[in-house]
TILUM-815980 format. One record per residue (C-alpha): x, z, y; residue in three letters; residue number from 1. Coordinates in steps of 0.2 Angstrom, whole numbers. Each point is the difference from the previous one (the first is absolute). Layout:
N
<px X&pz Z&py Y&aa Ala&i NUM> .
...
This chain:
407
<px -291&pz -183&py 10&aa Met&i 1> .
<px -1&pz 17&py 9&aa Glu&i 2> .
<px 2&pz 16&py -9&aa Ile&i 3> .
<px -9&pz 10&py 14&aa Phe&i 4> .
<px -14&pz -4&py 11&aa Asp&i 5> .
<px 2&pz 1&py 19&aa Ser&i 6> .
<px -10&pz 16&py 0&aa Asp&i 7> .
<px 10&pz 14&py 9&aa Ser&i 8> .
<px -1&pz 12&py -15&aa Asp&i 9> .
<px 9&pz -13&py -11&aa Asp&i 10> .
<px 13&pz -3&py 13&aa Leu&i 11> .
<px 3&pz 19&py 1&aa Ala&i 12> .
<px 2&pz 1&py -18&aa Met&i 13> .
<px 12&pz -14&py 0&aa Leu&i 14> .
<px 11&pz 9&py 13&aa Ser&i 15> .
<px -1&pz 16&py -9&aa Leu&i 16> .
<px 6&pz -8&py -16&aa Trp&i 17> .
<px 14&pz -9&py 8&aa Leu&i 18> .
<px 6&pz 16&py 9&aa Asn&i 19> .
<px 0&pz 9&py -16&aa Lys&i 20> .
<px 11&pz -13&py -8&aa Lys&i 21> .
<px 12&pz 2&py 14&aa Arg&i 22> .
<px 0&pz 18&py 0&aa Glu&i 23> .
<px 17&pz 8&py -4&aa Arg&i 24> .
<px 1&pz 15&py -11&aa Gln&i 25> .
<px 6&pz 16&py 9&aa Trp&i 26> .
<px 10&pz 5&py -15&aa Val&i 27> .
<px 7&pz -13&py -13&aa Asn&i 28> .
<px -8&pz 2&py -17&aa Ile&i 29> .
<px 17&pz 4&py -7&aa Val&i 30> .
<px 2&pz 14&py 12&aa Asn&i 31> .
<px -17&pz 8&py -2&aa Lys&i 32> .
<px 5&pz 8&py -16&aa Lys&i 33> .
<px 16&pz 7&py 6&aa Arg&i 34> .
<px -6&pz 18&py -3&aa Lys&i 35> .
<px -5&pz -3&py -18&aa Thr&i 36> .
<px 11&pz -14&py -6&aa His&i 37> .
<px 15&pz 0&py 12&aa Gly&i 38> .
<px 17&pz 4&py -7&aa Gln&i 39> .
<px 3&pz 16&py 10&aa Phe&i 40> .
<px -16&pz 8&py -7&aa Glu&i 41> .
<px 1&pz -7&py -18&aa Thr&i 42> .
<px 18&pz 1&py -3&aa Leu&i 43> .
<px 9&pz 11&py 12&aa Val&i 44> .
<px -13&pz 14&py 1&aa Arg&i 45> .
<px -6&pz -1&py -18&aa Glu&i 46> .
<px 16&pz -3&py -10&aa Asp&i 47> .
<px 16&pz 0&py 10&aa Leu&i 48> .
<px -3&pz 17&py 8&aa Glu&i 49> .
<px 0&pz 8&py -18&aa Val&i 50> .
<px 15&pz -10&py -6&aa Asp&i 51> .
<px 16&pz 4&py 10&aa Pro&i 52> .
<px 10&pz -14&py -8&aa Asp&i 53> .
<px -12&pz -13&py 3&aa Lys&i 54> .
<px -3&pz 6&py 18&aa Phe&i 55> .
<px 19&pz -1&py 3&aa Phe&i 56> .
<px 1&pz -18&py -7&aa Asn&i 57> .
<px -15&pz -5&py 11&aa Phe&i 58> .
<px 6&pz 7&py 16&aa Phe&i 59> .
<px 19&pz 2&py -3&aa Arg&i 60> .
<px -1&pz 18&py 5&aa Met&i 61> .
<px -7&pz 16&py -8&aa Thr&i 62> .
<px -17&pz 8&py 4&aa Gln&i 63> .
<px 9&pz 14&py 10&aa Val&i 64> .
<px 9&pz -13&py 11&aa Gln&i 65> .
<px -16&pz -9&py 2&aa Phe&i 66> .
<px -8&pz 16&py 7&aa Glu&i 67> .
<px 14&pz 4&py 11&aa Ile&i 68> .
<px 0&pz -17&py 7&aa Leu&i 69> .
<px -19&pz 0&py 2&aa Phe&i 70> .
<px 0&pz 16&py 10&aa Asp&i 71> .
<px 14&pz -7&py 12&aa Leu&i 72> .
<px -10&pz -16&py 5&aa Ile&i 73> .
<px -18&pz 4&py -4&aa Lys&i 74> .
<px -4&pz 3&py 18&aa Asp&i 75> .
<px 8&pz -16&py 6&aa Asp&i 76> .
<px -9&pz -11&py -12&aa Ile&i 77> .
<px -18&pz 7&py 0&aa Ser&i 78> .
<px -14&pz -10&py 6&aa Lys&i 79> .
<px -17&pz 6&py 7&aa Thr&i 80> .
<px -16&pz -4&py -10&aa Asp&i 81> .
<px -13&pz -11&py 9&aa Thr&i 82> .
<px -19&pz -1&py -1&aa Asn&i 83> .
<px 2&pz -16&py -10&aa Phe&i 84> .
<px 12&pz 5&py -13&aa Arg&i 85> .
<px 13&pz 14&py -5&aa Lys&i 86> .
<px 18&pz -3&py 3&aa Ser&i 87> .
<px 13&pz -2&py -13&aa Ile&i 88> .
<px 8&pz 17&py -3&aa Thr&i 89> .
<px 18&pz 4&py 5&aa Pro&i 90> .
<px 4&pz 4&py -18&aa Arg&i 91> .
<px -6&pz -17&py -6&aa Glu&i 92> .
<px 9&pz -9&py 15&aa Arg&i 93> .
<px 16&pz 8&py -6&aa Leu&i 94> .
<px -3&pz -5&py -18&aa Ala&i 95> .
<px -2&pz -18&py 6&aa Ile&i 96> .
<px 16&pz -1&py 10&aa Cys&i 97> .
<px 10&pz 8&py -14&aa Leu&i 98> .
<px -7&pz -11&py -13&aa Arg&i 99> .
<px 4&pz -15&py 11&aa Phe&i 100> .
<px 18&pz 6&py 1&aa Leu&i 101> .
<px 2&pz 4&py -18&aa Ala&i 102> .
<px -8&pz -15&py -8&aa Ser&i 103> .
<px 4&pz -14&py 12&aa Gly&i 104> .
<px -18&pz -6&py -3&aa Asp&i 105> .
<px -8&pz -11&py 14&aa Ser&i 106> .
<px -14&pz 6&py 11&aa Tyr&i 107> .
<px -12&pz -11&py -10&aa Thr&i 108> .
<px 5&pz 9&py -16&aa Ser&i 109> .
<px -2&pz 17&py 8&aa Leu&i 110> .
<px -17&pz -6&py 7&aa His&i 111> .
<px -7&pz -3&py -17&aa Tyr&i 112> .
<px 8&pz 16&py -7&aa Asn&i 113> .
<px -5&pz 12&py 13&aa Phe&i 114> .
<px -15&pz -9&py 6&aa Arg&i 115> .
<px 5&pz 0&py 18&aa Val&i 116> .
<px 0&pz -15&py 12&aa Gly&i 117> .
<px 16&pz -10&py 1&aa Ile&i 118> .
<px 1&pz 2&py 19&aa Ser&i 119> .
<px -3&pz 19&py -2&aa Thr&i 120> .
<px 13&pz 1&py -13&aa Ile&i 121> .
<px 12&pz -9&py 12&aa Ser&i 122> .
<px -4&pz 12&py 14&aa Ala&i 123> .
<px 2&pz 15&py -12&aa Ile&i 124> .
<px 17&pz -4&py -7&aa Val&i 125> .
<px 7&pz -3&py 17&aa Leu&i 126> .
<px -8&pz 16&py 8&aa Glu&i 127> .
<px 5&pz 11&py -14&aa Val&i 128> .
<px 18&pz -7&py -1&aa Ala&i 129> .
<px 2&pz 3&py 18&aa Asp&i 130> .
<px -6&pz 18&py -1&aa Ala&i 131> .
<px 11&pz 3&py -15&aa Ile&i 132> .
<px 16&pz -6&py 9&aa Trp&i 133> .
<px -4&pz 10&py 16&aa Lys&i 134> .
<px -4&pz 16&py -10&aa Lys&i 135> .
<px 14&pz 0&py -13&aa Leu&i 136> .
<px 15&pz -8&py 10&aa Gln&i 137> .
<px 3&pz 15&py 11&aa Pro&i 138> .
<px 2&pz 11&py -15&aa Val&i 139> .
<px 6&pz -11&py -15&aa Tyr&i 140> .
<px 11&pz -13&py 10&aa Met&i 141> .
<px 5&pz 10&py 15&aa Ala&i 142> .
<px 18&pz -3&py 7&aa Pro&i 143> .
<px 12&pz 11&py -9&aa Pro&i 144> .
<px 7&pz 15&py 9&aa Thr&i 145> .
<px 19&pz 3&py 0&aa Lys&i 146> .
<px -2&pz 12&py -15&aa Asp&i 147> .
<px -10&pz -13&py -9&aa Glu&i 148> .
<px 13&pz -14&py 3&aa Trp&i 149> .
<px 13&pz 12&py -7&aa Ala&i 150> .
<px -11&pz 2&py -16&aa Asp&i 151> .
<px -2&pz -19&py -2&aa Ile&i 152> .
<px 18&pz -2&py 1&aa Ser&i 153> .
<px 3&pz 14&py -13&aa Ala&i 154> .
<px -13&pz -9&py -11&aa Asp&i 155> .
<px 9&pz -16&py 1&aa Phe&i 156> .
<px 17&pz 8&py -5&aa Glu&i 157> .
<px -8&pz 10&py -14&aa Arg&i 158> .
<px -11&pz -14&py -8&aa Arg&i 159> .
<px 9&pz -16&py 5&aa Trp&i 160> .
<px 18&pz 6&py 3&aa Asn&i 161> .
<px 0&pz -7&py 17&aa Phe&i 162> .
<px 6&pz 14&py 14&aa Pro&i 163> .
<px -5&pz -1&py 18&aa Asn&i 164> .
<px -15&pz -12&py -4&aa Cys&i 165> .
<px -16&pz 3&py 9&aa Val&i 166> .
<px -11&pz -14&py -6&aa Gly&i 167> .
<px -1&pz -18&py -8&aa Ala&i 168> .
<px -8&pz -14&py 9&aa Ile&i 169> .
<px -8&pz -16&py -6&aa Asp&i 170> .
<px -14&pz -12&py 4&aa Gly&i 171> .
<px -15&pz -5&py -11&aa Lys&i 172> .
<px -11&pz -16&py 3&aa His&i 173> .
<px -18&pz 4&py -1&aa Val&i 174> .
<px -9&pz -17&py -5&aa Thr&i 175> .
<px -15&pz -5&py 11&aa Ile&i 176> .
<px -11&pz -15&py 3&aa Lys&i 177> .
<px 7&pz -11&py 13&aa Ala&i 178> .
<px -6&pz 5&py 17&aa Pro&i 179> .
<px -8&pz -14&py 10&aa Gly&i 180> .
<px 10&pz -9&py 13&aa Asn&i 181> .
<px 16&pz 10&py -5&aa Ser&i 182> .
<px 11&pz -14&py -4&aa Gly&i 183> .
<px 15&pz 6&py -10&aa Ser&i 184> .
<px 1&pz 17&py 7&aa Leu&i 185> .
<px -6&pz 9&py -15&aa Phe&i 186> .
<px 8&pz -13&py -13&aa Tyr&i 187> .
<px 14&pz 8&py -9&aa Asn&i 188> .
<px 14&pz -6&py -11&aa Tyr&i 189> .
<px -10&pz 3&py -16&aa Lys&i 190> .
<px -12&pz -13&py 5&aa Gly&i 191> .
<px -14&pz 11&py 4&aa Thr&i 192> .
<px -8&pz 8&py 16&aa Tyr&i 193> .
<px 4&pz 18&py 3&aa Ser&i 194> .
<px 2&pz 15&py 11&aa Ile&i 195> .
<px 16&pz 11&py -2&aa Val&i 196> .
<px -1&pz 18&py -4&aa Leu&i 197> .
<px 17&pz 7&py 5&aa Met&i 198> .
<px 3&pz 18&py -7&aa Ala&i 199> .
<px 14&pz 14&py 0&aa Leu&i 200> .
<px -2&pz 11&py -15&aa Val&i 201> .
<px 8&pz 16&py -6&aa Asp&i 202> .
<px 8&pz 4&py -17&aa Ala&i 203> .
<px -16&pz 6&py -8&aa Asn&i 204> .
<px -10&pz -16&py 3&aa Tyr&i 205> .
<px -9&pz 5&py 15&aa Asn&i 206> .
<px -2&pz -10&py 16&aa Phe&i 207> .
<px 9&pz 7&py 15&aa Ile&i 208> .
<px -7&pz -13&py 13&aa Cys&i 209> .
<px -8&pz -17&py -1&aa Val&i 210> .
<px -2&pz -15&py 11&aa Asp&i 211> .
<px -14&pz -12&py -4&aa Val&i 212> .
<px -6&pz -17&py 7&aa Gly&i 213> .
<px 16&pz -10&py 3&aa Asn&i 214> .
<px -2&pz -19&py -4&aa Tyr&i 215> .
<px 5&pz -5&py -18&aa Gly&i 216> .
<px 12&pz -13&py 7&aa Ser&i 217> .
<px 11&pz 13&py 8&aa Ser&i 218> .
<px 15&pz 7&py -10&aa Ser&i 219> .
<px 3&pz 18&py -4&aa Asp&i 220> .
<px 15&pz 1&py 12&aa Gly&i 221> .
<px -10&pz -8&py 14&aa Arg&i 222> .
<px -15&pz 12&py -2&aa Ile&i 223> .
<px 12&pz 15&py -1&aa Phe&i 224> .
<px 8&pz -5&py 16&aa Ser&i 225> .
<px -17&pz 2&py 9&aa Arg&i 226> .
<px -5&pz 16&py -8&aa Met&i 227> .
<px -1&pz 16&py 9&aa Gln&i 228> .
<px 10&pz 7&py -14&aa Leu&i 229> .
<px 15&pz -10&py 5&aa Lys&i 230> .
<px -2&pz 5&py 18&aa Ile&i 231> .
<px -1&pz 19&py -5&aa Ala&i 232> .
<px 15&pz -2&py -11&aa Leu&i 233> .
<px 10&pz -7&py 14&aa Glu&i 234> .
<px -6&pz 13&py 12&aa Glu&i 235> .
<px 2&pz 14&py -13&aa Asn&i 236> .
<px -17&pz 7&py 4&aa Thr&i 237> .
<px -6&pz 2&py -18&aa Leu&i 238> .
<px 8&pz 17&py -3&aa Gly&i 239> .
<px 11&pz -6&py -14&aa Ile&i 240> .
<px 14&pz 12&py -3&aa Pro&i 241> .
<px 17&pz -3&py 8&aa Pro&i 242> .
<px 15&pz -8&py -10&aa Pro&i 243> .
<px 5&pz 10&py -15&aa Lys&i 244> .
<px 16&pz 0&py -11&aa Val&i 245> .
<px -3&pz -8&py -17&aa Leu&i 246> .
<px 1&pz 13&py -14&aa Pro&i 247> .
<px 17&pz 6&py -5&aa Asp&i 248> .
<px 9&pz -14&py 11&aa Met&i 249> .
<px 3&pz 8&py 17&aa Pro&i 250> .
<px 14&pz -12&py 3&aa Glu&i 251> .
<px -12&pz -14&py 3&aa Leu&i 252> .
<px -7&pz 9&py 15&aa Gly&i 253> .
<px -18&pz 2&py 5&aa Pro&i 254> .
<px -12&pz -15&py -6&aa Val&i 255> .
<px -16&pz -4&py 9&aa Pro&i 256> .
<px -17&pz 1&py -10&aa His&i 257> .
<px -6&pz -17&py -5&aa Val&i 258> .
<px -14&pz -10&py -6&aa Ile&i 259> .
<px 3&pz -13&py -14&aa Val&i 260> .
<px -7&pz -18&py 0&aa Gly&i 261> .
<px 3&pz -16&py -8&aa Asp&i 262> .
<px 10&pz -15&py 6&aa Glu&i 263> .
<px -14&pz -5&py 12&aa Ala&i 264> .
<px 4&pz 15&py 11&aa Phe&i 265> .
<px 15&pz 2&py 12&aa Pro&i 266> .
<px 15&pz 11&py -3&aa Leu&i 267> .
<px -1&pz 14&py 13&aa Lys&i 268> .
<px 8&pz 18&py 1&aa Thr&i 269> .
<px -17&pz 6&py -6&aa Asn&i 270> .
<px -6&pz -15&py -10&aa Val&i 271> .
<px 10&pz -5&py -16&aa Met&i 272> .
<px -1&pz -16&py -9&aa Arg&i 273> .
<px 10&pz -6&py -16&aa Pro&i 274> .
<px 17&pz -9&py 1&aa Tyr&i 275> .
<px -3&pz -19&py 1&aa Pro&i 276> .
<px 9&pz -13&py -10&aa Gly&i 277> .
<px 5&pz -3&py -18&aa Lys&i 278> .
<px 19&pz 5&py -1&aa Lys&i 279> .
<px -2&pz 19&py 2&aa Leu&i 280> .
<px 13&pz 12&py -5&aa Asp&i 281> .
<px -4&pz 15&py -11&aa Arg&i 282> .
<px -5&pz 12&py 13&aa Glu&i 283> .
<px -12&pz -12&py 9&aa Lys&i 284> .
<px -8&pz -5&py -16&aa Arg&i 285> .
<px -3&pz 19&py -4&aa Ile&i 286> .
<px -7&pz 3&py 18&aa Tyr&i 287> .
<px -12&pz -15&py -2&aa Asn&i 288> .
<px -6&pz 8&py -16&aa Tyr&i 289> .
<px -2&pz 17&py 7&aa Arg&i 290> .
<px -8&pz -7&py 16&aa His&i 291> .
<px -13&pz -10&py -10&aa Ser&i 292> .
<px -4&pz 15&py -11&aa Arg&i 293> .
<px -6&pz 10&py 16&aa Ala&i 294> .
<px -7&pz -15&py 9&aa Arg&i 295> .
<px -11&pz -6&py -15&aa Arg&i 296> .
<px -11&pz 16&py 3&aa Ile&i 297> .
<px -9&pz -10&py 13&aa Ser&i 298> .
<px -4&pz -14&py -12&aa Glu&i 299> .
<px -6&pz 14&py -13&aa Asn&i 300> .
<px -12&pz 7&py 13&aa Val&i 301> .
<px -8&pz -17&py 4&aa Phe&i 302> .
<px -2&pz -2&py -19&aa Gly&i 303> .
<px -8&pz 17&py -2&aa Ile&i 304> .
<px -12&pz -4&py 15&aa Leu&i 305> .
<px -5&pz -17&py -7&aa Ala&i 306> .
<px -4&pz 7&py -17&aa Asn&i 307> .
<px -10&pz 14&py 7&aa Lys&i 308> .
<px -9&pz -11&py 12&aa Phe&i 309> .
<px -4&pz -17&py -7&aa Arg&i 310> .
<px -5&pz -8&py 16&aa Ile&i 311> .
<px 19&pz -4&py 2&aa Phe&i 312> .
<px -2&pz -11&py -16&aa His&i 313> .
<px -12&pz -12&py 9&aa Arg&i 314> .
<px -2&pz -10&py 15&aa Lys&i 315> .
<px -9&pz 10&py 14&aa Leu&i 316> .
<px -13&pz -11&py 8&aa Glu&i 317> .
<px 0&pz 11&py 16&aa Leu&i 318> .
<px 5&pz -2&py 18&aa Lys&i 319> .
<px 18&pz 5&py 3&aa Pro&i 320> .
<px -5&pz 15&py 10&aa Ala&i 321> .
<px -11&pz 6&py -13&aa Asn&i 322> .
<px 13&pz -3&py -14&aa Val&i 323> .
<px 11&pz 12&py 11&aa Asp&i 324> .
<px -13&pz 14&py -1&aa Lys&i 325> .
<px -2&pz -2&py -19&aa Val&i 326> .
<px 19&pz 0&py -3&aa Val&i 327> .
<px 3&pz 15&py 11&aa Leu&i 328> .
<px -14&pz 9&py -9&aa Cys&i 329> .
<px 8&pz -4&py -17&aa Ala&i 330> .
<px 17&pz 6&py 5&aa Thr&i 331> .
<px -6&pz 17&py 7&aa Val&i 332> .
<px -11&pz 2&py -15&aa Leu&i 333> .
<px 16&pz -3&py -11&aa His&i 334> .
<px 8&pz 15&py 8&aa Asn&i 335> .
<px -15&pz 11&py 0&aa Phe&i 336> .
<px -3&pz -3&py -19&aa Ile&i 337> .
<px 19&pz 3&py -4&aa Arg&i 338> .
<px 1&pz 16&py 10&aa Lys&i 339> .
<px -17&pz 8&py -5&aa Thr&i 340> .
<px 0&pz -5&py -18&aa Gly&i 341> .
<px 6&pz 10&py -15&aa Pro&i 342> .
<px 13&pz -13&py -4&aa Thr&i 343> .
<px 8&pz -14&py 10&aa Pro&i 344> .
<px -7&pz -17&py -5&aa Met&i 345> .
<px 12&pz -13&py -6&aa Gly&i 346> .
<px 16&pz 1&py -8&aa Ser&i 347> .
<px 14&pz 13&py 5&aa Asp&i 348> .
<px 18&pz -3&py -4&aa Asp&i 349> .
<px 2&pz -17&py -8&aa Pro&i 350> .
<px 9&pz -4&py -16&aa Asp&i 351> .
<px 18&pz -3&py 7&aa Ile&i 352> .
<px 1&pz -16&py -12&aa Ser&i 353> .
<px -15&pz -7&py 9&aa Ser&i 354> .
<px 7&pz 0&py 17&aa Ile&i 355> .
<px 2&pz -18&py 7&aa Glu&i 356> .
<px 16&pz -9&py -4&aa Ser&i 357> .
<px 14&pz 1&py 12&aa Val&i 358> .
<px 4&pz -18&py -3&aa Glu&i 359> .
<px -15&pz -4&py 11&aa Gly&i 360> .
<px 8&pz 9&py 14&aa Leu&i 361> .
<px 17&pz -9&py -1&aa Leu&i 362> .
<px -7&pz -16&py 6&aa Ser&i 363> .
<px -6&pz 7&py 16&aa Leu&i 364> .
<px 5&pz -11&py 15&aa Glu&i 365> .
<px 2&pz 4&py 18&aa His&i 366> .
<px -16&pz 0&py 10&aa Ser&i 367> .
<px 6&pz -3&py 17&aa Gly&i 368> .
<px 0&pz 18&py 5&aa Phe&i 369> .
<px 15&pz 6&py 11&aa His&i 370> .
<px 5&pz 17&py -6&aa Ser&i 371> .
<px 10&pz 13&py 11&aa Ser&i 372> .
<px 16&pz 7&py -5&aa Lys&i 373> .
<px -8&pz 17&py -1&aa Asp&i 374> .
<px -14&pz -6&py -11&aa Ala&i 375> .
<px 13&pz -8&py -12&aa Ile&i 376> .
<px 10&pz 16&py 0&aa Asp&i 377> .
<px -15&pz 10&py -5&aa Val&i 378> .
<px -3&pz -11&py -15&aa Arg&i 379> .
<px 19&pz 1&py -5&aa Glu&i 380> .
<px -1&pz 19&py 0&aa Lys&i 381> .
<px -15&pz 0&py -12&aa Leu&i 382> .
<px 9&pz -14&py -10&aa Cys&i 383> .
<px 15&pz 11&py -3&aa Lys&i 384> .
<px -11&pz 16&py -4&aa Trp&i 385> .
<px -10&pz -10&py -13&aa Phe&i 386> .
<px 17&pz -4&py -9&aa Ser&i 387> .
<px 8&pz 17&py 2&aa Ser&i 388> .
<px 1&pz 13&py -13&aa Asp&i 389> .
<px -13&pz 11&py 9&aa Val&i 390> .
<px -12&pz -15&py 4&aa Gly&i 391> .
<px 0&pz -9&py -17&aa Ile&i 392> .
<px -14&pz -1&py -12&aa Val&i 393> .
<px 4&pz -2&py -18&aa Ser&i 394> .
<px -9&pz -16&py -3&aa Trp&i 395> .
<px 4&pz -10&py 15&aa Gln&i 396> .
<px 15&pz -9&py -8&aa Asp&i 397> .
<px -10&pz -4&py -15&aa Arg&i 398> .
<px -13&pz -8&py 10&aa Leu&i 399> .
<px 12&pz -9&py 12&aa Cys&i 400> .
<px 13&pz -6&py -12&aa Phe&i 401> .
<px -7&pz 3&py -18&aa Gly&i 402> .
<px 11&pz 14&py -5&aa His&i 403> .
<px 0&pz 19&py 2&aa Ala&i 404> .
<px 9&pz 8&py 15&aa Ala&i 405> .
<px 17&pz 8&py -4&aa Ala&i 406> .
<px -1&pz 18&py 1&aa Asn&i 407> .
């Protein structure tokens, strides 16, 4: 039984009906109501902009910081309106990117919240993240000058009782979805897939420099061996001040400025690692404690970063190159927020009693690194200073041995 006669008018009606069924909507029905129901209009503009605390909680920065950031990047993220539809404003684009970093929500969740297409969300996040890194990095993560290196060293001595220290270095695994055809390159010792964020940080929980994108299967020591930072340290091109006598102990002679890392890093004249082994004498145990106290700042920074930007608490389902853009953006935003905010985010000086147990350091084993005599000598001089009358801190014996230091 035929629904339509063979009459040409009937065939034309059938063709029109079928084409209409196949017709794709220019704008998804969810996205059509972006201006009236989208989160940017209904929540950000109507509620958050009149509530500073809620605004800070939502975007992880103050309204003043948001405006400063917006003014810096608005020209780089603006789009031109077309005859078919108006573009998403640069302010909304920035809001989408910051909310992605702050919440860790998927692109799908952001699509329903902001009523913007999933592919558009993806493009916005990457474009804005790239613009933020390019604008902020030269100002808020620029290579330190010689005077700034000296200030960093002074801060480590004042806050963490470690003289001649210009940074703490460590690596953080950023979990990602297993990339296609990558084998075990991104598979790490934790049993997940990741890229590594390697960072050098100062005494005030700021990033000095970062290196992102190394395979999760690589060790921290191997990554460090390929970093420009290592090359610059060896060639002395960073502008770090020359060796300096440790406070009130001129008899030890000048000691180079160093960065501190864990047992995964090699012992160099400008890179210190803890003493390995279990049977350590008193001075070496105290050195390991003092070393750990300065080095753990890098772990603290990663903790602050992850609590500020919740994307680090979830698996990122992005291509590795795109993960790099997002991570770089988050690190420079971390510095921007700390340096422009009324108070630093995160904890300041930790409770001494909460510092990691020294016993955990006593089981360190040798990692296969071959240290030079000069590097060993630098560590020995620091070791002697930490146990001397001028270098001691009152609580180190209690934490290392369970009793108060003799005065």
